[in-house]
Steps between C-alpha positions, in 0.01 A plus 500: 500500500836390625583132524793392716656167415796435730730219402499212744784551747765234545466273800668678793529190722846352560609236250724250676444213257805584292839656546491877451649639180831667581565854379806723470464871425763697309452868571324550833457876469274695267248272335669204665315598819175442311608144419592438863155625600340271239691208648379568854144357469637197314747441782222536759307223324804274480504517120835675459790622710790736454842334503730767357541867420763652272560874514800727490343715773420390857157344540303610808395213725137609505481454123540125555255457788254215456659367183730215599274273709773476762773404253823676412505777241833532322575867434790587272606742228621196300221335303710188442538452875127541558413252225764246607398508866122508456419329165171692475204377299433861395735794464332842486705754303404858591811696408591777253379426146846451350580225755190288441644275230830396664334441837209303353735287290718432806198385701376277219841339461499427873171313456258763627177618342480878468253777568641788298397859566384702201632587250656157449820636345655813352545358148343240273827306502507489880138381502595218263789403729258455788260299283782274380623440855149413617447258213837334559429461872137396452390759754232767521542875471207714608505875429375751756218639288261454789220696336504277193484205739194638679148357483369839386715493184393143432136595548530775239652261250228246569224759449654606170517138385136452600394797286400737781612805295459355154798490266821621660627818333792601721646558844604841630710543810520822702745549786532841666755477778681759708863452601728740687877543476557247780368226272785551256756573774439167675754307289774570250318308225161668548387698199793378290499360148847357553777513759822694445670183373227451239308228687131527399250583775187624315333651807232686307138559591366225267765243592514524879263708716204452265609182328189334641285709266701388198511137606129493579393669176710261292370198692137602450573556131633146474859613444735299718740328259809644330330542162152607613557872434485588130550875536626714788496879527674691779502863612745551787537825694653622824431806712709402803880548506564132428615288203200274459150582384245607761204589274439261212253315284528173314261349246525138392302319234486128550496213253133461590425856390451645849638843593650544847594853602653604834564860602689556824664778698651567840453875445131528593397756765328228702528123486202316355408133486635355175243329282463289188201584278398195297291617207252292301232586247228436761653646815809546714673338794707724727753333725658696782763237553653627824153490660401172329179671392314453171214697343293361213322777308262443210271753326152514650591278796603573857876458549604203711800517731682199640782473752753220530749394762867536404712195424876531500762328283690357800202305631426379148859379461476320835177336379675404177777320687277346766194406294584547131291815457551680169727803518309825455793715383761264354811647343394390151192724517721808551656467156274761334562740787874449459469585131351836607773552760774427249346739249503770768861414586613547142278802423642851472545698821169627646390843381516764774180673609588838648342840565236612426363145483657379825591656831718402796341536844620446858851465634751230587372144515143632478556678168291373213422575139153557358423469132210737457178329394659155507224325698232578242740418217585156639132420552414618148772279354348195669150585387596573138786247469703797383860614518575835666596645161149421374333693782610852414761573768781725383785323681419164337571619144 
């Protein structure tokens, strides 16, 4: 039997009882387009409107359609000019990782709340700078961990707390992704551990493309604060011709005694839906977080599946400013994730996986690297809460 439990959708009728929340977006290309798209339904309902865009590249007019409610949109490569001329309630920062901290701090010091794309910063020190600026300004910083903000993730946590799978034993994350050469060629910082001048970037598989798996596993394990991880183990590898890791596993043990393991790769032959496997002594909960789908499985009983509507961090931040709603992904709850990121930043260089364990296929921008057998290995890691080196693969020793 499959049970579908969609989350109640937000009211789609126009809200003209209050002034719309004003929004500026820094970085209108790449994932910035996603934030512009997330703003569009809010603008249609009169809840928010775009007032400024900061980008060093030209912004196509059609990217801004339906966002300004007839008002002016200031477009400039100078963030100070955008902030001075628009005084936005919210500044969305969707720029390269190493620029997050200075741009977020600048927005906070101008009096703007911030929606900060993940990962929040490239170092623990930079993360602390953002936190200090937010505290000094008395403003909110929401992090773009939209999957942690989702009703499906919250439902899993609630079911665990209600005892649906008995005593929680651990959380295993599995993320098998497929990325071609164009992914790393899209920007000079992509796939880098640091820039040529030494500036940290930390664009590894666990810290950027599949950071949602790490953030979600830690959140479900109750590890959000800076001291919530008692022990952290990392195994970092790369098969692509890049600096950063592209095939890795991390295992954290929390102060509460919970193990959270996440195995991730962008070297799988086909892309699969990432999942978090929440393991108890009386059953499991599987969350496919990009689909907002949950399966509850218990011995001797028919599995139950539930589906939930997505809920984004931008709308939640608008609700926070307009109605006092609690933030779903506040900066403070990314502290444990940032501890993992900083450990990866300071870890030894990733170990290279080469032939006969990996092979390069295709040509040009379509070229890609496959680590042989990686999909099964990643899934096994999640199921067994195991490191790669514990699963008998030669390249992990």
